[in-house]
PDB file of N, CA, C and O in Angstrom, chain B, residues numbered from 101:
ATOM      1  N   MET B 101     -27.276  51.931  68.679  1.00  0.00           N
ATOM      2  CA  MET B 101     -27.472  50.929  69.469  1.00  0.00           C
ATOM      3  C   MET B 101     -26.569  50.505  70.254  1.00  0.00           C
ATOM      4  O   MET B 101     -25.483  50.372  69.689  1.00  0.00           O
ATOM      5  N   ALA B 102     -26.594  50.081  71.982  1.00  0.00           N
ATOM      6  CA  ALA B 102     -25.387  50.506  72.717  1.00  0.00           C
ATOM      7  C   ALA B 102     -25.371  49.002  72.751  1.00  0.00           C
ATOM      8  O   ALA B 102     -26.359  48.394  72.340  1.00  0.00           O
ATOM      9  N   GLU B 103     -24.186  48.276  73.267  1.00  0.00           N
ATOM     10  CA  GLU B 103     -23.093  47.041  73.555  1.00  0.00           C
ATOM     11  C   GLU B 103     -24.048  46.434  74.347  1.00  0.00           C
ATOM     12  O   GLU B 103     -24.473  46.993  75.357  1.00  0.00           O
ATOM     13  N   ARG B 104     -24.516  45.090  73.905  1.00  0.00           N
ATOM     14  CA  ARG B 104     -25.429  43.817  74.520  1.00  0.00           C
ATOM     15  C   ARG B 104     -24.090  43.005  74.821  1.00  0.00           C
ATOM     16  O   ARG B 104     -23.027  43.132  74.213  1.00  0.00           O
ATOM     17  N   GLU B 105     -24.464  41.803  76.303  1.00  0.00           N
ATOM     18  CA  GLU B 105     -23.360  41.404  76.688  1.00  0.00           C
ATOM     19  C   GLU B 105     -24.417  40.048  75.373  1.00  0.00           C
ATOM     20  O   GLU B 105     -25.577  40.225  74.999  1.00  0.00           O
ATOM     21  N   HIS B 106     -23.641  39.021  75.039  1.00  0.00           N
ATOM     22  CA  HIS B 106     -23.943  37.843  74.284  1.00  0.00           C
ATOM     23  C   HIS B 106     -23.636  36.779  74.964  1.00  0.00           C
ATOM     24  O   HIS B 106     -22.638  37.104  75.608  1.00  0.00           O
ATOM     25  N   PHE B 107     -23.892  35.743  75.193  1.00  0.00           N
ATOM     26  CA  PHE B 107     -23.499  34.411  75.688  1.00  0.00           C
ATOM     27  C   PHE B 107     -23.588  33.085  75.036  1.00  0.00           C
ATOM     28  O   PHE B 107     -24.524  33.203  74.245  1.00  0.00           O
ATOM     29  N   VAL B 108     -23.304  32.372  74.983  1.00  0.00           N
ATOM     30  CA  VAL B 108     -22.845  31.260  74.127  1.00  0.00           C
ATOM     31  C   VAL B 108     -22.250  29.932  74.487  1.00  0.00           C
ATOM     32  O   VAL B 108     -21.102  29.975  74.929  1.00  0.00           O
ATOM     33  N   PHE B 109     -22.617  29.180  74.417  1.00  0.00           N
ATOM     34  CA  PHE B 109     -21.994  27.895  74.598  1.00  0.00           C
ATOM     35  C   PHE B 109     -21.551  27.152  73.392  1.00  0.00           C
ATOM     36  O   PHE B 109     -22.291  26.661  72.539  1.00  0.00           O
ATOM     37  N   GLN B 110     -20.178  27.127  73.426  1.00  0.00           N
ATOM     38  CA  GLN B 110     -19.117  26.379  72.325  1.00  0.00           C
ATOM     39  C   GLN B 110     -18.566  25.240  72.916  1.00  0.00           C
ATOM     40  O   GLN B 110     -17.710  25.100  73.789  1.00  0.00           O
ATOM     41  N   PRO B 111     -19.598  24.022  71.900  1.00  0.00           N
ATOM     42  CA  PRO B 111     -19.490  22.759  72.219  1.00  0.00           C
ATOM     43  C   PRO B 111     -17.984  22.398  71.435  1.00  0.00           C
ATOM     44  O   PRO B 111     -17.517  23.225  70.652  1.00  0.00           O
ATOM     45  N   TYR B 112     -17.481  21.485  71.628  1.00  0.00           N
ATOM     46  CA  TYR B 112     -16.563  20.381  70.745  1.00  0.00           C
ATOM     47  C   TYR B 112     -17.110  19.038  70.550  1.00  0.00           C
ATOM     48  O   TYR B 112     -17.716  18.501  71.478  1.00  0.00           O
ATOM     49  N   ILE B 113     -16.977  18.540  69.602  1.00  0.00           N
ATOM     50  CA  ILE B 113     -16.884  17.281  69.303  1.00  0.00           C
ATOM     51  C   ILE B 113     -15.223  16.349  68.207  1.00  0.00           C
ATOM     52  O   ILE B 113     -14.406  16.921  67.486  1.00  0.00           O
ATOM     53  N   ARG B 114     -15.287  15.329  68.437  1.00  0.00           N
ATOM     54  CA  ARG B 114     -13.983  14.365  68.334  1.00  0.00           C
ATOM     55  C   ARG B 114     -14.327  14.593  66.862  1.00  0.00           C
ATOM     56  O   ARG B 114     -15.364  14.283  66.275  1.00  0.00           O
ATOM     57  N   GLY B 115     -13.028  15.318  66.305  1.00  0.00           N
ATOM     58  CA  GLY B 115     -13.030  15.370  64.976  1.00  0.00           C
ATOM     59  C   GLY B 115     -12.289  14.215  64.239  1.00  0.00           C
ATOM     60  O   GLY B 115     -11.991  13.114  64.701  1.00  0.00           O
ATOM     61  N   LYS B 116     -12.074  14.670  63.085  1.00  0.00           N
ATOM     62  CA  LYS B 116     -10.679  13.834  62.026  1.00  0.00           C
ATOM     63  C   LYS B 116      -9.908  14.025  62.822  1.00  0.00           C
ATOM     64  O   LYS B 116      -9.654  14.949  63.596  1.00  0.00           O
ATOM     65  N   ARG B 117      -9.123  12.123  62.388  1.00  0.00           N
ATOM     66  CA  ARG B 117      -7.893  11.662  62.864  1.00  0.00           C
ATOM     67  C   ARG B 117      -7.888  12.547  64.487  1.00  0.00           C
ATOM     68  O   ARG B 117      -6.945  13.253  64.847  1.00  0.00           O
ATOM     69  N   GLY B 118      -8.953  12.347  65.180  1.00  0.00           N
ATOM     70  CA  GLY B 118      -9.131  12.680  66.967  1.00  0.00           C
ATOM     71  C   GLY B 118      -8.827  14.051  67.386  1.00  0.00           C
ATOM     72  O   GLY B 118      -8.595  14.388  68.547  1.00  0.00           O
ATOM     73  N   VAL B 119      -8.846  14.939  66.202  1.00  0.00           N
ATOM     74  CA  VAL B 119      -8.920  16.358  66.443  1.00  0.00           C
ATOM     75  C   VAL B 119      -9.489  16.388  67.167  1.00  0.00           C
ATOM     76  O   VAL B 119     -10.204  15.431  67.463  1.00  0.00           O
ATOM     77  N   VAL B 120      -9.468  17.472  67.810  1.00  0.00           N
ATOM     78  CA  VAL B 120     -10.569  18.726  68.938  1.00  0.00           C
ATOM     79  C   VAL B 120     -11.000  19.083  67.552  1.00  0.00           C
ATOM     80  O   VAL B 120     -10.253  19.054  66.574  1.00  0.00           O
ATOM     81  N   ALA B 121     -12.845  19.578  67.535  1.00  0.00           N
ATOM     82  CA  ALA B 121     -13.674  20.275  66.588  1.00  0.00           C
ATOM     83  C   ALA B 121     -14.694  20.744  67.161  1.00  0.00           C
ATOM     84  O   ALA B 121     -15.602  20.071  67.648  1.00  0.00           O
ATOM     85  N   PRO B 122     -14.609  22.006  67.140  1.00  0.00           N
ATOM     86  CA  PRO B 122     -15.907  22.919  66.527  1.00  0.00           C
ATOM     87  C   PRO B 122     -17.287  22.473  66.555  1.00  0.00           C
ATOM     88  O   PRO B 122     -17.310  21.793  65.530  1.00  0.00           O
ATOM     89  N   ALA B 123     -18.158  22.423  66.925  1.00  0.00           N
ATOM     90  CA  ALA B 123     -19.600  22.103  66.616  1.00  0.00           C
ATOM     91  C   ALA B 123     -20.316  23.011  66.508  1.00  0.00           C
ATOM     92  O   ALA B 123     -20.055  23.585  67.565  1.00  0.00           O
ATOM     93  N   PRO B 124     -21.156  23.703  65.960  1.00  0.00           N
ATOM     94  CA  PRO B 124     -22.280  24.634  66.427  1.00  0.00           C
ATOM     95  C   PRO B 124     -22.562  25.411  67.639  1.00  0.00           C
ATOM     96  O   PRO B 124     -23.223  24.982  68.585  1.00  0.00           O
ATOM     97  N   ALA B 125     -21.793  27.087  67.532  1.00  0.00           N
ATOM     98  CA  ALA B 125     -22.731  27.264  69.070  1.00  0.00           C
ATOM     99  C   ALA B 125     -23.357  27.517  68.621  1.00  0.00           C
ATOM    100  O   ALA B 125     -23.779  27.839  67.510  1.00  0.00           O
ATOM    101  N   ILE B 126     -23.679  27.269  70.393  1.00  0.00           N
ATOM    102  CA  ILE B 126     -25.549  27.409  71.218  1.00  0.00           C
ATOM    103  C   ILE B 126     -25.739  29.022  71.627  1.00  0.00           C
ATOM    104  O   ILE B 126     -25.278  29.321  72.729  1.00  0.00           O
ATOM    105  N   ALA B 127     -26.331  30.027  70.902  1.00  0.00           N
ATOM    106  CA  ALA B 127     -26.852  31.271  71.833  1.00  0.00           C
ATOM    107  C   ALA B 127     -27.551  30.462  73.100  1.00  0.00           C
ATOM    108  O   ALA B 127     -28.099  29.387  73.346  1.00  0.00           O
ATOM    109  N   CYS B 128     -27.054  32.045  73.915  1.00  0.00           N
ATOM    110  CA  CYS B 128     -27.512  31.515  75.609  1.00  0.00           C
ATOM    111  C   CYS B 128     -28.322  32.842  75.847  1.00  0.00           C
ATOM    112  O   CYS B 128     -27.855  33.774  75.192  1.00  0.00           O
ATOM    113  N   ARG B 129     -29.262  33.125  76.506  1.00  0.00           N
ATOM    114  CA  ARG B 129     -29.886  34.025  77.182  1.00  0.00           C
ATOM    115  C   ARG B 129     -28.714  34.593  78.367  1.00  0.00           C
ATOM    116  O   ARG B 129     -28.497  35.794  78.202  1.00  0.00           O
ATOM    117  N   ASN B 130     -28.033  34.068  79.357  1.00  0.00           N
ATOM    118  CA  ASN B 130     -27.414  34.498  80.108  1.00  0.00           C
ATOM    119  C   ASN B 130     -26.093  33.487  80.501  1.00  0.00           C
ATOM    120  O   ASN B 130     -25.964  32.381  79.977  1.00  0.00           O
ATOM    121  N   ALA B 131     -24.977  34.124  81.665  1.00  0.00           N
ATOM    122  CA  ALA B 131     -24.087  32.798  81.601  1.00  0.00           C
ATOM    123  C   ALA B 131     -24.749  31.436  82.406  1.00  0.00           C
ATOM    124  O   ALA B 131     -24.458  30.259  82.192  1.00  0.00           O
ATOM    125  N   GLY B 132     -25.786  32.006  83.455  1.00  0.00           N
ATOM    126  CA  GLY B 132     -26.628  30.612  84.054  1.00  0.00           C
ATOM    127  C   GLY B 132     -27.022  29.744  82.896  1.00  0.00           C
ATOM    128  O   GLY B 132     -26.502  28.630  82.833  1.00  0.00           O
ATOM    129  N   GLU B 133     -27.538  29.968  82.337  1.00  0.00           N
ATOM    130  CA  GLU B 133     -28.285  29.046  80.594  1.00  0.00           C
ATOM    131  C   GLU B 133     -27.130  28.427  80.368  1.00  0.00           C
ATOM    132  O   GLU B 133     -26.926  27.465  81.109  1.00  0.00           O
ATOM    133  N   ALA B 134     -26.153  28.718  79.433  1.00  0.00           N
ATOM    134  CA  ALA B 134     -24.751  28.549  78.975  1.00  0.00           C
ATOM    135  C   ALA B 134     -24.016  27.782  79.729  1.00  0.00           C
ATOM    136  O   ALA B 134     -23.242  27.037  79.129  1.00  0.00           O
ATOM    137  N   GLN B 135     -24.035  27.732  81.263  1.00  0.00           N
ATOM    138  CA  GLN B 135     -23.231  26.741  82.196  1.00  0.00           C
ATOM    139  C   GLN B 135     -24.199  25.405  82.148  1.00  0.00           C
ATOM    140  O   GLN B 135     -23.752  24.277  81.941  1.00  0.00           O
ATOM    141  N   ARG B 136     -25.860  25.760  82.413  1.00  0.00           N
ATOM    142  CA  ARG B 136     -26.323  24.215  82.648  1.00  0.00           C
ATOM    143  C   ARG B 136     -26.436  23.541  80.784  1.00  0.00           C
ATOM    144  O   ARG B 136     -26.734  22.396  80.446  1.00  0.00           O
ATOM    145  N   ARG B 137     -26.096  24.669  79.923  1.00  0.00           N
ATOM    146  CA  ARG B 137     -26.458  23.639  78.774  1.00  0.00           C
ATOM    147  C   ARG B 137     -24.855  23.310  78.762  1.00  0.00           C
ATOM    148  O   ARG B 137     -24.904  22.224  78.184  1.00  0.00           O
ATOM    149  N   ALA B 138     -23.613  23.510  78.993  1.00  0.00           N
ATOM    150  CA  ALA B 138     -22.373  23.048  79.193  1.00  0.00           C
ATOM    151  C   ALA B 138     -22.643  21.858  79.901  1.00  0.00           C
ATOM    152  O   ALA B 138     -22.346  20.827  79.297  1.00  0.00           O
ATOM    153  N   ASP B 139     -23.108  21.741  80.974  1.00  0.00           N
ATOM    154  CA  ASP B 139     -23.266  20.624  81.902  1.00  0.00           C
ATOM    155  C   ASP B 139     -24.158  19.613  81.620  1.00  0.00           C
ATOM    156  O   ASP B 139     -24.050  18.423  81.916  1.00  0.00           O
ATOM    157  N   LYS B 140     -25.332  20.346  80.837  1.00  0.00           N
ATOM    158  CA  LYS B 140     -26.245  18.934  80.405  1.00  0.00           C
ATOM    159  C   LYS B 140     -25.679  18.471  79.006  1.00  0.00           C
ATOM    160  O   LYS B 140     -26.455  17.578  78.664  1.00  0.00           O
ATOM    161  N   ALA B 141     -24.761  18.614  78.060  1.00  0.00           N
ATOM    162  CA  ALA B 141     -24.387  18.445  77.319  1.00  0.00           C
ATOM    163  C   ALA B 141     -22.928  17.455  77.615  1.00  0.00           C
ATOM    164  O   ALA B 141     -22.725  16.483  76.888  1.00  0.00           O
ATOM    165  N   MET B 142     -22.041  17.776  78.643  1.00  0.00           N
ATOM    166  CA  MET B 142     -21.473  16.701  78.949  1.00  0.00           C
ATOM    167  C   MET B 142     -21.687  15.505  79.634  1.00  0.00           C
ATOM    168  O   MET B 142     -20.868  14.655  79.982  1.00  0.00           O
ATOM    169  N   ASP B 143     -23.216  15.563  79.821  1.00  0.00           N
ATOM    170  CA  ASP B 143     -23.939  14.414  80.290  1.00  0.00           C
ATOM    171  C   ASP B 143     -24.865  13.722  79.809  1.00  0.00           C
ATOM    172  O   ASP B 143     -25.602  12.911  80.369  1.00  0.00           O
ATOM    173  N   GLY B 144     -24.805  14.165  78.396  1.00  0.00           N
ATOM    174  CA  GLY B 144     -25.494  13.544  77.328  1.00  0.00           C
ATOM    175  C   GLY B 144     -24.264  12.696  76.493  1.00  0.00           C
ATOM    176  O   GLY B 144     -24.414  11.646  75.869  1.00  0.00           O
ATOM    177  N   GLY B 145     -23.134  13.395  76.655  1.00  0.00           N
ATOM    178  CA  GLY B 145     -22.525  12.366  75.972  1.00  0.00           C
ATOM    179  C   GLY B 145     -22.096  12.616  74.394  1.00  0.00           C
ATOM    180  O   GLY B 145     -21.262  12.049  73.688  1.00  0.00           O
ATOM    181  N   ARG B 146     -22.986  13.669  74.144  1.00  0.00           N
ATOM    182  CA  ARG B 146     -22.806  13.658  72.287  1.00  0.00           C
ATOM    183  C   ARG B 146     -21.847  14.958  71.855  1.00  0.00           C
ATOM    184  O   ARG B 146     -21.742  15.426  70.721  1.00  0.00           O
ATOM    185  N   PHE B 147     -21.276  15.344  72.890  1.00  0.00           N
ATOM    186  CA  PHE B 147     -20.128  16.345  72.911  1.00  0.00           C
ATOM    187  C   PHE B 147     -18.645  16.049  74.127  1.00  0.00           C
ATOM    188  O   PHE B 147     -18.682  15.783  75.329  1.00  0.00           O
ATOM    189  N   ILE B 148     -17.554  16.219  73.278  1.00  0.00           N
ATOM    190  CA  ILE B 148     -16.566  15.944  74.135  1.00  0.00           C
ATOM    191  C   ILE B 148     -15.928  16.986  75.250  1.00  0.00           C
ATOM    192  O   ILE B 148     -15.268  16.575  76.205  1.00  0.00           O
ATOM    193  N   GLY B 149     -16.207  18.401  75.010  1.00  0.00           N
ATOM    194  CA  GLY B 149     -15.995  19.730  75.817  1.00  0.00           C
ATOM    195  C   GLY B 149     -17.022  20.464  75.457  1.00  0.00           C
ATOM    196  O   GLY B 149     -18.020  20.054  74.863  1.00  0.00           O
ATOM    197  N   GLY B 150     -16.749  21.823  75.891  1.00  0.00           N
ATOM    198  CA  GLY B 150     -17.481  23.206  75.638  1.00  0.00           C
ATOM    199  C   GLY B 150     -16.674  24.068  76.549  1.00  0.00           C
ATOM    200  O   GLY B 150     -16.041  23.556  77.472  1.00  0.00           O
ATOM    201  N   HIS B 151     -16.665  25.353  76.333  1.00  0.00           N
ATOM    202  CA  HIS B 151     -16.631  26.727  76.347  1.00  0.00           C
ATOM    203  C   HIS B 151     -17.476  27.504  76.974  1.00  0.00           C
ATOM    204  O   HIS B 151     -18.495  27.380  76.294  1.00  0.00           O
ATOM    205  N   VAL B 152     -17.738  28.291  77.907  1.00  0.00           N
ATOM    206  CA  VAL B 152     -18.921  29.159  77.956  1.00  0.00           C
ATOM    207  C   VAL B 152     -18.413  30.858  77.971  1.00  0.00           C
ATOM    208  O   VAL B 152     -18.127  31.569  78.934  1.00  0.00           O
ATOM    209  N   VAL B 153     -18.436  31.196  76.366  1.00  0.00           N
ATOM    210  CA  VAL B 153     -17.712  32.622  76.265  1.00  0.00           C
ATOM    211  C   VAL B 153     -19.223  33.551  76.749  1.00  0.00           C
ATOM    212  O   VAL B 153     -20.420  33.276  76.832  1.00  0.00           O
ATOM    213  N   ARG B 154     -18.533  34.531  76.944  1.00  0.00           N
ATOM    214  CA  ARG B 154     -19.216  36.215  76.920  1.00  0.00           C
ATOM    215  C   ARG B 154     -18.202  37.223  76.287  1.00  0.00           C
ATOM    216  O   ARG B 154     -16.999  37.345  76.520  1.00  0.00           O
ATOM    217  N   MET B 155     -19.060  37.960  75.366  1.00  0.00           N
ATOM    218  CA  MET B 155     -18.858  38.923  74.133  1.00  0.00           C
ATOM    219  C   MET B 155     -19.463  40.054  73.871  1.00  0.00           C
ATOM    220  O   MET B 155     -20.461  39.893  73.169  1.00  0.00           O
ATOM    221  N   MET B 156     -19.202  41.327  74.218  1.00  0.00           N
ATOM    222  CA  MET B 156     -19.649  42.205  74.061  1.00  0.00           C
ATOM    223  C   MET B 156     -19.993  42.996  72.548  1.00  0.00           C
ATOM    224  O   MET B 156     -19.130  43.524  71.847  1.00  0.00           O
ATOM    225  N   VAL B 157     -21.270  42.948  72.275  1.00  0.00           N
ATOM    226  CA  VAL B 157     -21.211  43.281  70.480  1.00  0.00           C
ATOM    227  C   VAL B 157     -22.589  44.811  70.610  1.00  0.00           C
ATOM    228  O   VAL B 157     -23.593  45.127  71.249  1.00  0.00           O
ATOM    229  N   ASP B 158     -21.781  45.260  69.620  1.00  0.00           N
ATOM    230  CA  ASP B 158     -22.706  46.641  69.148  1.00  0.00           C
ATOM    231  C   ASP B 158     -22.688  45.924  67.450  1.00  0.00           C
ATOM    232  O   ASP B 158     -21.858  45.814  66.548  1.00  0.00           O
ATOM    233  N   GLU B 159     -24.227  45.520  67.695  1.00  0.00           N
ATOM    234  CA  GLU B 159     -24.894  44.943  66.442  1.00  0.00           C
ATOM    235  C   GLU B 159     -24.465  46.237  65.235  1.00  0.00           C
ATOM    236  O   GLU B 159     -23.705  46.090  64.277  1.00  0.00           O
ATOM    237  N   ALA B 160     -25.339  47.725  65.700  1.00  0.00           N
ATOM    238  CA  ALA B 160     -25.243  48.438  64.984  1.00  0.00           C
ATOM    239  C   ALA B 160     -24.264  48.782  64.101  1.00  0.00           C
ATOM    240  O   ALA B 160     -24.354  49.015  62.896  1.00  0.00           O
ATOM    241  N   ALA B 161     -22.974  48.792  65.088  1.00  0.00           N
ATOM    242  CA  ALA B 161     -21.545  49.314  64.275  1.00  0.00           C
ATOM    243  C   ALA B 161     -21.266  48.111  64.178  1.00  0.00           C
ATOM    244  O   ALA B 161     -20.044  48.140  64.038  1.00  0.00           O
ATOM    245  N   GLY B 162     -21.707  46.620  64.149  1.00  0.00           N
ATOM    246  CA  GLY B 162     -20.918  45.570  63.787  1.00  0.00           C
ATOM    247  C   GLY B 162     -19.401  45.713  64.226  1.00  0.00           C
ATOM    248  O   GLY B 162     -18.425  45.710  63.475  1.00  0.00           O
ATOM    249  N   GLU B 163     -19.417  45.869  65.922  1.00  0.00           N
ATOM    250  CA  GLU B 163     -18.420  45.664  66.341  1.00  0.00           C
ATOM    251  C   GLU B 163     -18.536  44.189  67.398  1.00  0.00           C
ATOM    252  O   GLU B 163     -19.541  43.677  67.892  1.00  0.00           O
ATOM    253  N   TYR B 164     -17.226  43.821  67.485  1.00  0.00           N
ATOM    254  CA  TYR B 164     -17.620  42.503  68.813  1.00  0.00           C
ATOM    255  C   TYR B 164     -16.312  42.587  69.652  1.00  0.00           C
ATOM    256  O   TYR B 164     -15.311  42.699  68.944  1.00  0.00           O
ATOM    257  N   SER B 165     -16.055  42.555  71.152  1.00  0.00           N
ATOM    258  CA  SER B 165     -14.833  42.339  71.814  1.00  0.00           C
ATOM    259  C   SER B 165     -14.598  41.008  71.555  1.00  0.00           C
ATOM    260  O   SER B 165     -15.239  40.081  71.060  1.00  0.00           O
ATOM    261  N   GLU B 166     -12.998  41.243  72.240  1.00  0.00           N
ATOM    262  CA  GLU B 166     -12.416  39.828  72.116  1.00  0.00           C
ATOM    263  C   GLU B 166     -13.232  38.672  72.944  1.00  0.00           C
ATOM    264  O   GLU B 166     -13.094  39.049  74.108  1.00  0.00           O
ATOM    265  N   PRO B 167     -13.856  37.702  72.966  1.00  0.00           N
ATOM    266  CA  PRO B 167     -14.238  36.614  73.230  1.00  0.00           C
ATOM    267  C   PRO B 167     -13.523  36.269  74.892  1.00  0.00           C
ATOM    268  O   PRO B 167     -12.323  35.999  74.951  1.00  0.00           O
ATOM    269  N   GLU B 168     -14.525  36.320  76.407  1.00  0.00           N
ATOM    270  CA  GLU B 168     -14.292  36.093  77.305  1.00  0.00           C
ATOM    271  C   GLU B 168     -14.359  34.804  77.905  1.00  0.00           C
ATOM    272  O   GLU B 168     -15.480  34.611  78.376  1.00  0.00           O
ATOM    273  N   PHE B 169     -13.356  33.580  78.107  1.00  0.00           N
ATOM    274  CA  PHE B 169     -13.902  32.369  78.279  1.00  0.00           C
ATOM    275  C   PHE B 169     -14.465  32.543  79.712  1.00  0.00           C
ATOM    276  O   PHE B 169     -14.083  33.597  80.221  1.00  0.00           O
ATOM    277  N   LEU B 170     -15.153  31.899  80.385  1.00  0.00           N
ATOM    278  CA  LEU B 170     -15.961  31.907  81.611  1.00  0.00           C
ATOM    279  C   LEU B 170     -15.336  30.853  82.207  1.00  0.00           C
ATOM    280  O   LEU B 170     -14.817  30.820  83.322  1.00  0.00           O
ATOM    281  N   THR B 171     -15.442  29.794  81.198  1.00  0.00           N
ATOM    282  CA  THR B 171     -16.096  28.261  81.868  1.00  0.00           C
ATOM    283  C   THR B 171     -15.421  27.464  80.688  1.00  0.00           C
ATOM    284  O   THR B 171     -15.688  27.651  79.501  1.00  0.00           O
ATOM    285  N   SER B 172     -14.484  26.525  81.185  1.00  0.00           N
ATOM    286  CA  SER B 172     -15.043  25.155  80.117  1.00  0.00           C
ATOM    287  C   SER B 172     -14.951  24.006  80.445  1.00  0.00           C
ATOM    288  O   SER B 172     -14.432  24.423  81.480  1.00  0.00           O
ATOM    289  N   VAL B 173     -14.948  22.814  80.595  1.00  0.00           N
ATOM    290  CA  VAL B 173     -15.426  21.768  80.415  1.00  0.00           C
ATOM    291  C   VAL B 173     -15.408  20.585  79.610  1.00  0.00           C
ATOM    292  O   VAL B 173     -15.782  20.616  78.438  1.00  0.00           O
ATOM    293  N   GLY B 174     -15.067  19.724  80.070  1.00  0.00           N
ATOM    294  CA  GLY B 174     -14.566  18.250  79.476  1.00  0.00           C
ATOM    295  C   GLY B 174     -13.142  18.816  78.264  1.00  0.00           C
ATOM    296  O   GLY B 174     -12.506  19.812  78.606  1.00  0.00           O
ATOM    297  N   ILE B 175     -12.836  18.236  77.169  1.00  0.00           N
ATOM    298  CA  ILE B 175     -11.471  17.865  76.667  1.00  0.00           C
ATOM    299  C   ILE B 175     -11.856  19.641  75.383  1.00  0.00           C
ATOM    300  O   ILE B 175     -12.816  19.777  74.625  1.00  0.00           O
ATOM    301  N   VAL B 176     -10.878  20.494  75.591  1.00  0.00           N
ATOM    302  CA  VAL B 176     -10.937  21.500  74.604  1.00  0.00           C
ATOM    303  C   VAL B 176     -10.165  21.715  74.004  1.00  0.00           C
ATOM    304  O   VAL B 176      -9.131  21.113  74.293  1.00  0.00           O
ATOM    305  N   PRO B 177     -10.108  22.539  72.969  1.00  0.00           N
ATOM    306  CA  PRO B 177      -8.475  22.979  71.952  1.00  0.00           C
ATOM    307  C   PRO B 177      -7.831  23.713  73.235  1.00  0.00           C
ATOM    308  O   PRO B 177      -8.221  24.551  74.047  1.00  0.00           O
ATOM    309  N   GLU B 178      -6.704  23.012  73.021  1.00  0.00           N
ATOM    310  CA  GLU B 178      -5.438  23.912  73.613  1.00  0.00           C
ATOM    311  C   GLU B 178      -5.584  25.605  73.368  1.00  0.00           C
ATOM    312  O   GLU B 178      -5.968  26.102  74.427  1.00  0.00           O
ATOM    313  N   SER B 179      -5.406  26.588  72.361  1.00  0.00           N
ATOM    314  CA  SER B 179      -5.613  26.975  72.114  1.00  0.00           C
ATOM    315  C   SER B 179      -6.751  27.876  71.248  1.00  0.00           C
ATOM    316  O   SER B 179      -7.007  27.483  70.109  1.00  0.00           O
ATOM    317  N   VAL B 180      -7.269  28.783  71.639  1.00  0.00           N
ATOM    318  CA  VAL B 180      -8.721  28.777  71.200  1.00  0.00           C
ATOM    319  C   VAL B 180      -8.593  30.539  70.394  1.00  0.00           C
ATOM    320  O   VAL B 180      -9.577  31.043  69.853  1.00  0.00           O
TER     321      VAL B 180
END
């Protein structure tokens, strides 16, 4: 199987002691959908921030590229 692009919206919440903590990632079909989810999440107020992330994945080989952070919204961790 060939490499395929995978896009996710990685939201963040306010965790214990005010630390920025990841919420479950949301798989998206493309970068546009991931960006729309990020914008909608920020409008809803449930999350404090998020990243739109792209990775190349070869599922048959179990290989994943380093994540490419396309966009960030709101408050996100300083180092990911």
